[in-house]
DOROGU-305838 format. One record per residue: residue in one letter; z negated, y negated, x of N, C-alpha, C, O in turn. Coordinates in steps of 0.001 Angstrom, whole numbers, plus 500000, padded with zeros to 6 digits. Layout:
! DOROGU-305838
@rogu=A n_up=Z n_north=Y n_east=X ca_up=Z ca_north=Y ca_east=X c_up=Z c_north=Y c_east=X o_up=Z o_north=Y o_east=X
...
This chain:
! DOROGU-305838
@rogu=M n_up=937897 n_north=738877 n_east=855783 ca_up=938774 ca_north=739372 ca_east=854750 c_up=940222 c_north=739316 c_east=855276 o_up=940692 o_north=738255 o_east=855684
@rogu=P n_up=940897 n_north=740417 n_east=855264 ca_up=942278 ca_north=740430 ca_east=855759 c_up=943217 c_north=739689 c_east=854801 o_up=942951 o_north=739562 o_east=853605
@rogu=Y n_up=944285 n_north=739224 n_east=855353 ca_up=945282 ca_north=738535 ca_east=854537 c_up=946640 c_north=739188 c_east=854724 o_up=946890 o_north=739861 o_east=855724
@rogu=L n_up=947496 n_north=738985 n_east=853763 ca_up=948832 ca_north=739564 ca_east=853814 c_up=949780 c_north=738658 c_east=854590 o_up=949717 o_north=737433 o_east=854490
@rogu=Q n_up=950642 n_north=739278 n_east=855351 ca_up=951651 ca_north=738525 ca_east=856093 c_up=952790 c_north=738212 c_east=855132 o_up=953481 o_north=739117 o_east=854665
@rogu=G n_up=952986 n_north=736940 n_east=854841 ca_up=954035 ca_north=736524 ca_east=853913 c_up=955390 c_north=736456 c_east=854588 o_up=955509 o_north=736730 o_east=855783
@rogu=P n_up=956408 n_north=736092 n_east=853830 ca_up=957745 ca_north=735981 ca_east=854410 c_up=957821 c_north=734813 c_east=855393 o_up=957041 o_north=733866 o_east=855295
@rogu=K n_up=958744 n_north=734880 n_east=856324 ca_up=958932 ca_north=733811 ca_east=857298 c_up=959407 c_north=732557 c_east=856580 o_up=960154 o_north=732625 o_east=855605
@rogu=V n_up=958961 n_north=731419 n_east=857078 ca_up=959339 ca_north=730128 ca_east=856515 c_up=960539 c_north=729597 c_east=857292 o_up=960542 o_north=729595 o_east=858523
@rogu=D n_up=961550 n_north=729151 n_east=856568 ca_up=962720 ca_north=728545 ca_east=857197 c_up=962488 c_north=727039 c_east=857276 o_up=962527 o_north=726364 o_east=856248
@rogu=P n_up=962245 n_north=726490 n_east=858484 ca_up=961965 ca_north=725063 ca_east=858609 c_up=963223 c_north=724201 c_east=858572 o_up=963116 o_north=722975 o_east=858583
@rogu=G n_up=964374 n_north=724782 n_east=858531 ca_up=965625 ca_north=724036 ca_east=858555 c_up=965962 c_north=723414 c_east=857215 o_up=965514 o_north=723872 o_east=856164
@rogu=D n_up=966767 n_north=722353 n_east=857275 ca_up=967202 ca_north=721691 ca_east=856059 c_up=968419 c_north=720838 c_east=856376 o_up=968700 o_north=720540 o_east=857537
@rogu=V n_up=969124 n_north=720457 n_east=855349 ca_up=970257 ca_north=719558 ca_east=855501 c_up=969842 c_north=718216 c_east=854911 o_up=969516 o_north=718118 o_east=853728
@rogu=L n_up=969858 n_north=717193 n_east=855744 ca_up=969499 ca_north=715845 ca_east=855329 c_up=970753 c_north=714989 c_east=855287 o_up=971816 o_north=715414 o_east=855740
@rogu=A n_up=970634 n_north=713799 n_east=854752 ca_up=971777 ca_north=712879 ca_east=854716 c_up=972234 c_north=712531 c_east=856133 o_up=973409 o_north=712240 o_east=856356
@rogu=M n_up=971302 n_north=712562 n_east=857087 ca_up=971615 ca_north=712201 ca_east=858471 c_up=972160 c_north=713375 c_east=859275 o_up=972673 o_north=713171 o_east=860375
@rogu=G n_up=972064 n_north=714585 n_east=858762 ca_up=972537 ca_north=715756 ca_east=859488 c_up=971672 c_north=716969 c_east=859218 o_up=970737 o_north=716913 o_east=858420
@rogu=R n_up=971985 n_north=718060 n_east=859884 ca_up=971245 ca_north=719316 ca_east=859694 c_up=970207 c_north=719462 c_east=860792 o_up=970476 o_north=719165 o_east=861956
@rogu=V n_up=969032 n_north=719916 n_east=860420 ca_up=967965 ca_north=720197 ca_east=861379 c_up=967475 c_north=721613 c_east=861151 o_up=967432 o_north=722096 o_east=860020
@rogu=S n_up=967104 n_north=722276 n_east=862245 ca_up=966595 ca_north=723636 ca_east=862108 c_up=965153 c_north=723762 c_east=862589 o_up=964532 o_north=724809 o_east=862404
@rogu=N n_up=964608 n_north=722705 n_east=863207 ca_up=963203 ca_north=722733 ca_east=863619 c_up=962706 c_north=721300 c_east=863792 o_up=963475 o_north=720349 o_east=863655
@rogu=I n_up=961430 n_north=721153 n_east=864092 ca_up=960811 ca_north=719833 ca_east=864178 c_up=961363 c_north=719022 c_east=865341 o_up=961468 o_north=717800 o_east=865235
@rogu=D n_up=961714 n_north=719656 n_east=866432 ca_up=962258 ca_north=718926 ca_east=867578 c_up=963604 c_north=718289 c_east=867238 o_up=963871 o_north=717151 o_east=867625
@rogu=E n_up=964445 n_north=719017 n_east=866517 ca_up=965723 ca_north=718447 ca_east=866090 c_up=965503 c_north=717300 c_east=865105 o_up=966236 o_north=716312 o_east=865122
@rogu=F n_up=964491 n_north=717437 n_east=864249 ca_up=964178 ca_north=716371 ca_east=863299 c_up=963747 c_north=715102 c_east=864035 o_up=964175 o_north=714003 o_east=863680
@rogu=K n_up=962911 n_north=715249 n_east=865048 ca_up=962479 ca_north=714095 ca_east=865843 c_up=963676 c_north=713421 c_east=866512 o_up=963789 o_north=712195 o_east=866502
@rogu=Q n_up=964558 n_north=714217 n_east=867088 ca_up=965736 ca_north=713658 ca_east=867743 c_up=966636 c_north=712937 c_east=866749 o_up=967219 o_north=711903 o_east=867074
@rogu=L n_up=966750 n_north=713473 n_east=865547 ca_up=967552 ca_north=712845 ca_east=864504 c_up=966959 c_north=711496 c_east=864105 o_up=967694 o_north=710528 o_east=863910
@rogu=L n_up=965641 n_north=711429 n_east=863984 ca_up=964980 ca_north=710163 ca_east=863657 c_up=965154 c_north=709129 c_east=864765 o_up=965311 o_north=707940 o_east=864491
@rogu=L n_up=965127 n_north=709577 n_east=865996 ca_up=965211 ca_north=708648 ca_east=867121 c_up=966621 c_north=708116 c_east=867359 o_up=966808 o_north=707217 o_east=868179
@rogu=K n_up=967603 n_north=708650 n_east=866666 ca_up=968968 ca_north=708126 ca_east=866810 c_up=969074 c_north=706697 c_east=866299 o_up=969896 o_north=705924 o_east=866792
@rogu=D n_up=968252 n_north=706333 n_east=865312 ca_up=968268 ca_north=704975 ca_east=864770 c_up=966852 c_north=704416 c_east=864832 o_up=966135 o_north=704391 o_east=863832
@rogu=K n_up=966461 n_north=703967 n_east=866024 ca_up=965098 ca_north=703489 ca_east=866234 c_up=964799 c_north=702235 c_east=865419 o_up=963664 o_north=702034 o_east=864987
@rogu=G n_up=965798 n_north=701399 n_east=865207 ca_up=965596 ca_north=700183 ca_east=864432 c_up=965193 c_north=700486 c_east=863000 o_up=964275 o_north=699865 o_east=862463
@rogu=Q n_up=965872 n_north=701431 n_east=862388 ca_up=965555 ca_north=701813 ca_east=861014 c_up=964167 c_north=702463 c_east=860946 o_up=963407 o_north=702216 o_east=860010
@rogu=L n_up=963850 n_north=703280 n_east=861926 ca_up=962541 ca_north=703916 ca_east=861974 c_up=961436 c_north=702868 c_east=862133 o_up=960401 o_north=702955 o_east=861474
@rogu=A n_up=961652 n_north=701882 n_east=863003 ca_up=960667 ca_north=700814 ca_east=863217 c_up=960474 c_north=699990 c_east=861950 o_up=959347 o_north=699641 o_east=861598
@rogu=R n_up=961572 n_north=699680 n_east=861265 ca_up=961482 ca_north=698891 ca_east=860035 c_up=960728 c_north=699668 c_east=858935 o_up=959893 o_north=699098 o_east=858233
@rogu=A n_up=961027 n_north=700958 n_east=858795 ca_up=960356 ca_north=701774 ca_east=857787 c_up=958860 c_north=701877 c_east=858077 o_up=958042 o_north=701775 o_east=857163
@rogu=L n_up=958501 n_north=702078 n_east=859344 ca_up=957094 ca_north=702148 ca_east=859720 c_up=956402 c_north=700817 c_east=859430 o_up=955285 o_north=700794 o_east=858914
@rogu=T n_up=957063 n_north=699717 n_east=859762 ca_up=956491 ca_north=698391 ca_east=859513 c_up=956280 c_north=698164 c_east=858024 o_up=955229 o_north=697667 o_east=857618
@rogu=E n_up=957267 n_north=698521 n_east=857200 ca_up=957132 ca_north=698350 ca_east=855754 c_up=955964 c_north=699166 c_east=855204 o_up=955209 o_north=698678 o_east=854362
@rogu=K n_up=955813 n_north=700399 n_east=855673 ca_up=954714 ca_north=701253 ca_east=855195 c_up=953358 c_north=700692 c_east=855617 o_up=952408 o_north=700719 o_east=854834
@rogu=L n_up=953259 n_north=700187 n_east=856839 ca_up=952004 ca_north=699612 ca_east=857296 c_up=951670 c_north=698324 c_east=856551 o_up=950506 o_north=698074 o_east=856240
@rogu=V n_up=952684 n_north=697499 n_east=856260 ca_up=952463 ca_north=696274 ca_east=855491 c_up=951995 c_north=696630 c_east=854080 o_up=951091 o_north=695989 o_east=853544
@rogu=T n_up=952601 n_north=697638 n_east=853488 ca_up=952190 ca_north=698082 ca_east=852155 c_up=950738 c_north=698526 c_east=852174 o_up=949968 o_north=698167 o_east=851284
@rogu=Y n_up=950361 n_north=699298 n_east=853169 ca_up=948981 ca_north=699763 ca_east=853282 c_up=948026 c_north=698597 c_east=853517 o_up=946956 o_north=698538 o_east=852912
@rogu=A n_up=948413 n_north=697668 n_east=854397 ca_up=947539 ca_north=696555 ca_east=854764 c_up=947332 c_north=695569 c_east=853622 o_up=946233 o_north=695040 o_east=853455
@rogu=T n_up=948373 n_north=695316 n_east=852837 ca_up=948279 ca_north=694306 ca_east=851784 c_up=947965 c_north=694903 c_east=850415 o_up=947533 o_north=694190 o_east=849510
@rogu=G n_up=948177 n_north=696185 n_east=850264 ca_up=947940 ca_north=696824 ca_east=848981 c_up=949081 c_north=696645 c_east=848001 o_up=948958 o_north=697002 o_east=846830
@rogu=A n_up=950193 n_north=696096 n_east=848471 ca_up=951360 ca_north=695886 ca_east=847607 c_up=952639 c_north=696104 c_east=848415 o_up=952690 o_north=695817 o_east=849611
@rogu=A n_up=953655 n_north=696610 n_east=847748 ca_up=954941 ca_north=696819 ca_east=848413 c_up=955558 c_north=695474 c_east=848784 o_up=955401 o_north=694502 o_east=848046
@rogu=P n_up=956257 n_north=695402 n_east=849917 ca_up=956907 ca_north=694154 ca_east=850302 c_up=957943 c_north=693721 c_east=849265 o_up=958657 o_north=694552 o_east=848702
@rogu=Q n_up=958015 n_north=692448 n_east=849026 ca_up=958977 ca_north=691866 ca_east=848089 c_up=960235 c_north=691456 c_east=848841 o_up=960216 o_north=691376 o_east=850069
@rogu=P n_up=961334 n_north=691195 n_east=848125 ca_up=962566 ca_north=690770 ca_east=848803 c_up=962370 c_north=689538 c_east=849695 o_up=963038 o_north=689412 o_east=850721
@rogu=G n_up=961480 n_north=688645 n_east=849324 ca_up=961221 ca_north=687464 ca_east=850132 c_up=960496 c_north=687771 c_east=851439 o_up=960419 o_north=686917 o_east=852321
@rogu=D n_up=959966 n_north=688983 n_east=851567 ca_up=959237 ca_north=689386 ca_east=852769 c_up=960147 c_north=690013 c_east=853821 o_up=959687 o_north=690346 o_east=854913
@rogu=R n_up=961415 n_north=690175 n_east=853509 ca_up=962330 ca_north=690883 ca_east=854423 c_up=962420 c_north=690223 c_east=855792 o_up=962461 o_north=690909 o_east=856813
@rogu=E n_up=962450 n_north=688901 n_east=855814 ca_up=962577 ca_north=688191 ca_east=857095 c_up=961368 c_north=688464 c_east=857992 o_up=961517 o_north=688741 o_east=859182
@rogu=E n_up=960190 n_north=688384 n_east=857415 ca_up=958969 ca_north=688637 ca_east=858189 c_up=958892 c_north=690100 c_east=858633 o_up=958476 o_north=690383 o_east=859756
@rogu=I n_up=959283 n_north=691015 n_east=857774 ca_up=959317 ca_north=692449 ca_east=858137 c_up=960306 c_north=692657 c_east=859282 o_up=960025 o_north=693394 o_east=860227
@rogu=G n_up=961456 n_north=692010 n_east=859192 ca_up=962449 ca_north=692118 ca_east=860257 c_up=961929 c_north=691603 c_east=861582 o_up=962188 o_north=692192 o_east=862631
@rogu=R n_up=961184 n_north=690488 n_east=861534 ca_up=960618 ca_north=689920 ca_east=862756 c_up=959581 c_north=690870 c_east=863356 o_up=959555 o_north=691090 o_east=864567
@rogu=L n_up=958737 n_north=691423 n_east=862504 ca_up=957711 ca_north=692348 ca_east=862986 c_up=958329 c_north=693628 c_east=863538 o_up=957894 o_north=694126 o_east=864576
@rogu=S n_up=959331 n_north=694161 n_east=862860 ca_up=959930 ca_north=695431 ca_east=863311 c_up=960809 c_north=695228 c_east=864535 o_up=961019 o_north=696172 o_east=865297
@rogu=A n_up=961325 n_north=694025 n_east=864743 ca_up=962130 ca_north=693762 ca_east=865943 c_up=961269 c_north=693895 c_east=867191 o_up=961756 o_north=694298 o_east=868247
@rogu=N n_up=960004 n_north=693560 n_east=867072 ca_up=959102 ca_north=693704 ca_east=868212 c_up=958877 c_north=695172 c_east=868555 o_up=958619 o_north=695497 o_east=869714
@rogu=R n_up=958971 n_north=696068 n_east=867567 ca_up=958818 ca_north=697504 ca_east=867825 c_up=959965 c_north=698023 c_east=868687 o_up=959792 o_north=698974 o_east=869449
@rogu=D n_up=961143 n_north=697393 n_east=868564 ca_up=962290 ca_north=697832 ca_east=869360 c_up=962076 c_north=697569 c_east=870844 o_up=962760 o_north=698159 o_east=871681
@rogu=R n_up=961146 n_north=696703 n_east=871177 ca_up=960867 ca_north=696385 ca_east=872582 c_up=959818 c_north=697307 c_east=873185 o_up=959249 o_north=697008 o_east=874234
@rogu=A n_up=959568 n_north=698413 n_east=872528 ca_up=958647 ca_north=699452 ca_east=873011 c_up=957188 c_north=699009 c_east=872981 o_up=956381 o_north=699510 o_east=873764
@rogu=Y n_up=956837 n_north=698089 n_east=872104 ca_up=955431 ca_north=697768 ca_east=871908 c_up=954797 c_north=698926 c_east=871157 o_up=955468 o_north=699632 o_east=870404
@rogu=G n_up=953527 n_north=699114 n_east=871361 ca_up=952845 ca_north=700242 ca_east=870749 c_up=952420 c_north=699992 c_east=869319 o_up=952571 o_north=698893 o_east=868785
@rogu=L n_up=951888 n_north=701028 n_east=868717 ca_up=951421 ca_north=700964 ca_east=867341 c_up=950274 c_north=699963 c_east=867208 o_up=950199 o_north=699238 o_east=866216
@rogu=R n_up=949393 n_north=699919 n_east=868183 ca_up=948278 ca_north=698989 ca_east=868153 c_up=948784 c_north=697542 c_east=868094 o_up=948253 o_north=696726 o_east=867340
@rogu=T n_up=949793 n_north=697234 n_east=868876 ca_up=950379 ca_north=695891 ca_east=868868 c_up=950968 c_north=695577 c_east=867509 o_up=950797 o_north=694469 o_east=867001
@rogu=L n_up=951661 n_north=696538 n_east=866911 ca_up=952249 ca_north=696328 ca_east=865592 c_up=951160 c_north=696050 c_east=864549 o_up=951313 o_north=695153 o_east=863719
@rogu=V n_up=950079 n_north=696803 n_east=864587 ca_up=948982 ca_north=696587 ca_east=863637 c_up=948392 c_north=695191 c_east=863825 o_up=948128 o_north=694495 o_east=862845
@rogu=H n_up=948184 n_north=694778 n_east=865067 ca_up=947664 ca_north=693435 ca_east=865331 c_up=948616 c_north=692369 c_east=864806 o_up=948175 o_north=691376 o_east=864226
@rogu=Q n_up=949920 n_north=692563 n_east=865002 ca_up=950900 ca_north=691587 ca_east=864526 c_up=950908 c_north=691508 c_east=863002 o_up=951035 o_north=690421 o_east=862438
@rogu=I n_up=950774 n_north=692637 n_east=862344 ca_up=950751 ca_north=692646 ca_east=860880 c_up=949511 c_north=691906 c_east=860371 o_up=949599 o_north=691116 o_east=859431
@rogu=V n_up=948377 n_north=692161 n_east=860984 ca_up=947137 ca_north=691517 ca_east=860548 c_up=947187 c_north=690004 c_east=860772 o_up=946536 o_north=689252 o_east=860047
@rogu=Q n_up=947940 n_north=689560 n_east=861753 ca_up=948064 ca_north=688132 ca_east=862034 c_up=949255 c_north=687487 c_east=861340 o_up=949479 o_north=686287 o_east=861494
@rogu=S n_up=950025 n_north=688266 n_east=860578 ca_up=951245 ca_north=687747 ca_east=859954 c_up=950948 c_north=687022 c_east=858648 o_up=949869 o_north=687153 o_east=858071
@rogu=K n_up=951932 n_north=686256 n_east=858201 ca_up=951840 ca_north=685554 ca_east=856902 c_up=951686 c_north=686553 c_east=855754 o_up=950985 o_north=686291 o_east=854776
@rogu=L n_up=952344 n_north=687688 n_east=855889 ca_up=952281 ca_north=688697 ca_east=854828 c_up=950843 c_north=689138 c_east=854563 o_up=950435 o_north=689284 o_east=853411
@rogu=F n_up=950091 n_north=689347 n_east=855617 ca_up=948715 ca_north=689825 ca_east=855476 c_up=947773 c_north=688680 c_east=855105 o_up=946899 o_north=688843 o_east=854252
@rogu=L n_up=947948 n_north=687537 n_east=855736 ca_up=947008 ca_north=686445 ca_east=855557 c_up=947166 c_north=685700 c_east=854243 o_up=946214 o_north=685079 o_east=853771
@rogu=H n_up=948350 n_north=685749 n_east=853644 ca_up=948603 ca_north=684942 ca_east=852448 c_up=948968 c_north=685743 c_east=851208 o_up=949446 o_north=685160 o_east=850234
@rogu=K n_up=948764 n_north=687045 n_east=851205 ca_up=949038 ca_north=687850 ca_east=850012 c_up=947797 c_north=688074 c_east=849225 o_up=947836 o_north=688732 o_east=848185
C-alpha cells in the first residue's frame, strides 16, 4: 500500500542550553557538562532500581555514584555500583 510523503520534519529546537539543529549538535551540547549528565543518568537509574525517586537525603550517595562516572567508567560499572549501594540495599 503506497503512502503519502508528508512535510519535512524540522529537528531543530531552542533549549535552555542553546540552539540545536540536529542530533549531533544535541549530543555535543549534552557533553559540555558531563557531570550534570552523569548525575542525571545516575538519578534515573536509582529511581528505576529502587522504584522510588531519590530523596534529599540521598544526594550525597548519588553524588558519590555519579562522580565515578566522570572517571570514564562504563554503564555496567555504574549499574553494579548502584546495586551494591546503600540506596538499593536499604530502600
